[in-house]
N, C-alpha and C positions, 0 to 999 in steps of 0.2 A: 293207388300205388303208395308204398311207404318212401318216403324221403326226408332228407334233412333239411330243415328251415331255418336260416339266419334272420331274425326280425330286429334284433338290436346288437348294437356293438358290445363288447364285455368279454367275459370269462368263456371258457369252453362249455360250459353249462348253458350259454346262450344257443348253442346248437340242440334244436328241438326235432324230435321225431314226430312226423305228421301223416296223416293219410290224405292224399290229393288225387285228383283226376289224371291219369297219364297224358302227357301232351300229344297233341296230333300232329304228324308231319305235314309241314307246307310244301308248296311246289319245291321241287329241288332239294328236299330233305329226306333223311330216313330216321326212323325211330329205333333205337336200340334198346334190347332187354339187357341191362346192364349186369354182367357178371361180377366185375371188379372195377372199382373206382379208386385210382391213386389219391393220396394226400400230399399236397404241397404246402411249403411254407408261405407261399403268396396268399393262401387261404387262412392261414393264422392271421396274417396282416390285416386281410380284410375283415376277419372276425374283431379285429382288435380296432379297426377304423383307420388304419395306418397305410393302407395301400393306395398308391396314386397311378391313375386317377380311381378315386373310390367309387365303386358302383352303388346304385341306388338300392336300398333295402325295402321290403324282404326279399331274398332270394335264396336258392338252392345253390350252396357251393360246388365246387368240382369242376376242373378242366380235364381230366382223364378219365376216359371210358372205355372198357373193353367188353365185349358181348357179342350177341347175335342180333341181326337186322329183324324186327318184328313187324315193321309197317313200312311203305314207300309212300312218299309224297307224289303229287301230279308231275309227270315228265321224267322220273327217275327209271333209267333204263340199264345202268351200270352195276346194279345191285339187286339181290334177291332176298326174298324171306328166309330165315334160317342161315344165312352166311355169316361167319366169324369174321368180326371187324374189330378194328381200333379207332377211335376217333378223339378229336380235340375240339373242345367246346369252351365258349366263353364262360359259361356256369352251368349247373345242373346235373353234374355227374354224380352228386351224391343221393342217388335215387334208384329204383327199381328200373325207371324206363328214362331216356333222354332223347331228344330230337338234335340232329346235327346236319349241317349242310354237306352235300356229297363231297365237295371239295376238300373237307376236313376229314374225310372218312377214308381208311384205307384197308383192303382186305388182309386179315390176320392168318399168317401160314399155320398148318396145322401143329408144327413142332415149336410154336410160341404159345405158352399156355397163357390163359387170362390174367393171373396174377403179375406174370414178368411185363405182359402188353399194357397192364394199367399203370406201369411206371413209365412209359416210354413218350407219350404224347408231349410232355412237358419236359421231364427230366432228361430222356433219352434224346429228343429232338434239340433241345438246348445244347447238350454236351456234343452233340454230332456238329451241329453248325458252328461252335464255338471252336472247334478242333479241325473241321474240314473245309466249311464253306467261307470263313472269315479271313482265315489265315493258312499259310502253309507252312506246317511243322516239318521239321527234317532234323538229323542228326546235328549236333553242336549247338543247338538251341536249348535252353534252359526255362522250364515252365514252373512258375508258382502256382499252386492249386489250394485255394481257400476251400475250408469245409470239404477236405479231402476224403471224409469218409460218409459225406452225405449222400444223396441220391445222384445229383449233378456231378459232385465231385468224385463219387466212385466210379462213375463212368469216363470222367476225363483223365483219370490216372491211366487207364489201359489204352485209351483212344492215342493220348499224346504218346505214351511209351511205344506203341505199335508203329509210330512214324519216326521213331529213334530220338524223340526228344528226351533229355533228362528231366525227370518230374520231381519237384521238391513238393512234399505234401505238407500242408498246413492243418492240424487238427487238434482238438482239445482232449488230451488225455491219453496215456500209453496204449489203452486198447483202440482208441481210434486211429492212432498212429500206425499201429501193427496191421490194422484192416486196410489202410490205405496202402503200406507196402506190399501186402498180399495181392492187392489188385493192379499192381504195375508200377507204383512210385519208386525212385530210385532212392530217396532220402526222405526223412520226415522230421518236421518240427513240431513240438507240442508247445503251442501257445500259453497253456497254463503254467508252464516251467520257464520258458524262454521268454523274457520280458522285452528283449531288443530283437524283434524279428529281422530288421533291415541288417543289422550287425551280423547275424547268423547267417543269412542269405549271403552276404559278402564274404563271409567265410567259407562258405560252401562252395562258392563260384570263383574263388581266387580273386575277389574284388571286383568282377566285372558287374555282378547283378542278375537279376532275372530278365530274360528276353521278353517273355509273355507272362502277364499276370491274369488269371482267371479268378475273380472276386465277386461273390454273392452276397457279401458282408456290408460294404461300404461304412459308413459313420467314420469313427477316427481313424481306420485302416487305410484311408486313402492318402494320408499324410506318410505312412510307411511305405505304401507302394511308391509313392514319388522319390522317396529315399532309395529303395532298393532296385528301381528299375534300372536296366542297362541302357547304354546309348541306343538310340534308335528302337528303343522297346516299346511293346504295345500293351495297354491294360484294357481289359475287357469287364465291364460292370454290368452284372445281369441280375442282381438283386440288390436289397438294402435291409438285411436282417438287421443290423444295428443301426437303422436310421440314416438319414441323409447326411451328408458330410457339412462342415462349416463352409459356406461358399467363399469367405474371405480367406481362410487358410488354403483353401482348394486354388484358388487364384494365385496366391502369393507363392505355393509351391509349385505350380506350373511355370510362373515366370522364372523361378530360381532353375529350373531344369529345360528352359527355353533352348538353350544351346545344344542340348542333347536330342532334341528332336522327339520328343514322346508321342506317341499316338494313343488317344483314350476313345474307346468306342462304348456306347451305352447300348445294351441289346435287349430286346423285348421279343419273344418268340411270336406272341399272336400277331404282333405288327409285321413280323416276316412273313408269317403264314397268310395274313390277310393280302399283302401287296405282292407277294411272289409265290402263289399256291403251287404252281408247276414245279419249281425248284425244291419246294418242301415235299411235295408229294414224291419226287424222284429219289430224294434221300432215303425214303424208307426202305426200299429193298437193299439199300446199301448198310443201313444200321442193323437189318436183321442178319445180314451176311457177317457183319463184325461180331454180332453175338454168338453166331455159330461157330466162328473162327476162335473164339475167346478173346478177342482183341478188346471188347467191350463188356463188362459184367456189371450187374446191378444186383446186389444183394437184397433179398426180402427180409425187412426187420421183422415185420409182424402182420397178420391178418386180422381184422376186426370186423364184427358184425357192425351193420349200418347202424344199428341202435348205439352202439359204442364209439360213434365219430368223436363225442367229447373227449373220450380217454385218449384216442389217436393224436387229436390236436393237442392236448396236454403233454404228450410223450414227444411230439415234434418241438413243440414250444420250449419245453424243458431240456432240449437237446440230449434226451435220452437214447435216441435213436441212431442206428447206422444203417444206411440203405433207404429201401423204400417202405412207407406204411400204405396197406391196401385195405379198402372197405369191401365188405362183401353184402350187397344189398338183400340176397335171398337166403333163408335159412337153409343150414347145410343138410 
């Protein structure tokens, strides 16, 4: 099979197209013929050697796979060869075939195409759990949504708005701000122009601040979050695109806001899947329904041949994208 292998950390050119034997499914696993694989920023961080915890190399990147079941491992009775499915895997999706435990495989409805499905295991489920499982959004709450034109951010715009929350989108550039507004955000802040984001959030909220913050960036933005958070507010960190925050500054900021009772949640999707697979599986039909109803929308930025995985990584890393990038492992 054709696959992308990462043997050394570094630039996108480290992603090498190789020929390998297809993996054989073990007991409790299925093998997918991958029709589309999603590209996530986490995979960029792995390639850069910045992901925590860093997996061992060499590896085949990719956590999002959509395709058809090709083979069954021993004891598998709930799936059949030829069935359309979507799967979440720890790694291996940048390939023509991948194996996955049945606990992380979900039947794919006929009205959800492979390209959209390939954006759902990580981005879709992360957005769903952040806006449905971990917090009860309602009218009167204000959400600040970082990277609001990215894949997770795009979905959060609509999912939060569907619950009646006011969504302030944070994005870089007028085109990305316009995209976020088209996906359900109420207001947008261009962080390339607005240098004091907390002050702008205070202005937009009448001085109250944001009740919920969804942040996949971290780094120096953590200090901003503590300034702009409303009393009893909640911050959800689910990525670190800008690196980890300064621990001392974070602690000082927390102590300064102690009286306001902030809540900070660090969220990792694969941990959620591993420890509560039943709840994770139960969320899939609800996400499919939200997509059909237009409450959740995930624009497709572009489709790349598997051999162009390096170009897809470069586009994501350089923030040229809006929505999801998808790899096609098989020739058109």
